[in-house]
C-alpha positions in Angstrom: -0.3 -0.1 0.0 3.1 2.9 0.9 4.7 1.6 -2.4 0.9 2.8 -4.3 1.1 5.4 -2.5 4.8 6.7 -3.8 4.2 5.6 -6.9 0.9 8.0 -6.7 2.5 11.1 -5.7 5.6 10.7 -8.0 3.0 10.6 -10.8 1.0 13.7 -9.3 4.2 15.6 -8.6 5.3 14.6 -12.6 2.3 15.7 -13.4 1.5 19.2 -12.0 5.3 20.1 -13.1 4.7 19.2 -16.8 1.5 21.4 -16.2 3.0 24.6 -14.7 4.7 26.1 -18.3 1.8 25.2 -20.4 0.4 29.0 -20.4 4.1 30.2 -21.8 3.6 27.5 -24.5 -0.3 28.8 -25.2 1.3 32.5 -25.0 4.6 31.2 -27.2 2.0 29.4 -30.0 -0.2 32.8 -30.1 2.5 34.8 -30.8 3.5 32.4 -33.2 0.2 32.8 -35.4 0.5 36.9 -35.1 3.6 36.2 -37.0 2.7 33.7 -39.4 4.4 34.0 -42.9 7.0 36.5 -41.7 10.1 35.8 -42.6 13.6 36.8 -40.5 15.6 39.5 -43.0 18.7 36.7 -43.0 20.5 34.6 -45.8 17.7 32.3 -44.8 14.1 33.8 -44.5 13.2 31.4 -41.8 9.6 31.5 -40.0 9.2 32.4 -36.5 8.6 29.2 -34.0 7.5 29.6 -31.0 9.4 27.9 -27.5 8.6 27.4 -24.3 10.3 26.6 -20.9 9.1 23.2 -19.5 9.8 24.8 -15.5 10.6 27.9 -14.7 13.7 29.4 -13.7 14.7 30.6 -10.4 16.0 33.6 -10.4 16.7 36.2 -13.5 20.1 35.5 -14.4 21.4 34.9 -17.6 22.7 31.5 -16.9 19.5 30.4 -15.2 17.4 31.8 -18.5 20.6 29.5 -20.4 19.8 26.7 -18.2 15.8 26.8 -18.4 16.1 26.6 -22.1 19.3 23.9 -22.5 21.6 26.4 -24.4 24.4 24.9 -25.0 27.7 26.1 -26.4 28.2 23.2 -29.3 31.8 21.2 -28.8 32.4 21.1 -32.8 31.7 24.9 -33.8 35.3 26.7 -32.8 33.4 29.7 -32.1 30.6 29.1 -30.2 28.0 31.9 -29.4 25.8 32.3 -26.6 25.0 35.8 -25.0 22.4 36.9 -23.5 20.8 41.0 -25.0 18.8 43.8 -22.1 15.1 44.3 -23.0 16.5 46.9 -24.7 18.8 45.1 -27.1 15.6 43.0 -27.8 12.9 45.8 -28.6 16.2 46.7 -30.6 16.9 44.0 -32.3 12.6 43.5 -33.8 13.0 47.3 -34.4 16.1 46.9 -36.8 13.6 43.7 -38.7 10.8 46.0 -38.6 12.3 49.0 -40.8 13.8 46.3 -43.2 10.4 44.3 -43.9 9.2 48.0 -44.2 12.0 48.2 -47.0 11.0 45.5 -48.5 7.4 46.0 -48.6 8.2 48.8 -50.6 9.5 46.5 -53.3 6.2 44.4 -53.0 7.5 41.7 -50.4 5.8 40.2 -48.0 3.9 43.6 -47.9 1.8 42.8 -44.7 4.7 41.7 -42.6 6.0 45.2 -41.1 2.0 45.0 -39.4 2.7 42.0 -38.5 5.8 42.4 -36.5 4.9 45.9 -34.9 1.6 44.0 -33.7 4.1 41.6 -31.9 6.1 44.3 -30.4 3.1 46.3 -28.9 2.2 43.5 -27.2 5.5 42.0 -25.9 5.9 45.7 -25.3 2.5 46.0 -23.2 2.1 42.6 -21.5 5.8 42.5 -20.6 7.8 45.4 -20.3 11.3 45.1 -19.3 11.0 41.3 -18.7 12.7 40.4 -22.2 15.6 39.5 -23.4 17.2 38.8 -26.9 19.4 35.6 -26.8 21.8 34.8 -29.4 22.8 31.2 -30.0 25.1 29.3 -32.3 28.0 30.1 -33.5 30.1 33.7 -35.1 33.1 35.8 -33.6 31.0 39.2 -33.5 27.6 40.6 -35.1 28.3 40.6 -38.5 29.3 37.0 -38.6 26.7 34.6 -36.9 25.0 31.5 -37.5 22.0 30.0 -34.9 18.9 31.4 -33.1 18.0 33.9 -32.6 15.7 34.1 -29.6 13.1 36.4 -28.2 12.4 35.6 -24.4 9.6 36.7 -22.6 10.1 36.0 -19.0 6.1 35.6 -17.5 5.1 36.3 -13.8 5.8 32.2 -12.4 9.4 32.3 -13.9 8.3 30.0 -16.8 10.0 31.1 -20.4 8.0 31.9 -23.7 9.1 33.2 -26.7 9.6 33.4 -30.3 13.5 32.4 -32.0 13.7 32.3 -35.7 17.0 30.7 -37.4 19.8 33.2 -39.3 22.8 33.3 -41.0 25.1 36.2 -41.4 28.1 36.0 -43.4 
């Protein structure tokens, strides 16, 4: 009987932990839908993809964000790059992307993309304020050469992480 109670407790605890960041997952999918069809202006023209952490962060540090998102420097990359930037840099990144997309829209490419990204920016700034970070995770040696993901990390009130990532190639 004790074994059964222990198994039941363990199962209940696992289910509770698995669901603690479900709201972050739902938020990420809503944001992904907003930018559906918007291509990132790098050499890949990748689309934005929503993500969420499985567990909340314990404190708001760069290393804790890295740990919870399970981001690692790859051993096979000579010039691995992992940076967590401030909320100001995250907003700057999105504004630069909007400006670039507006330029392309004038030429008839992705005409609705700037408006979608502006809507995303407004939602993020209203709901998260300074609880946002920009993560670069991949390989490169400076801002002009980078292959990897740009990750917009949103820190939810319960510590769970939600966001959007896009694969970038700058050479």
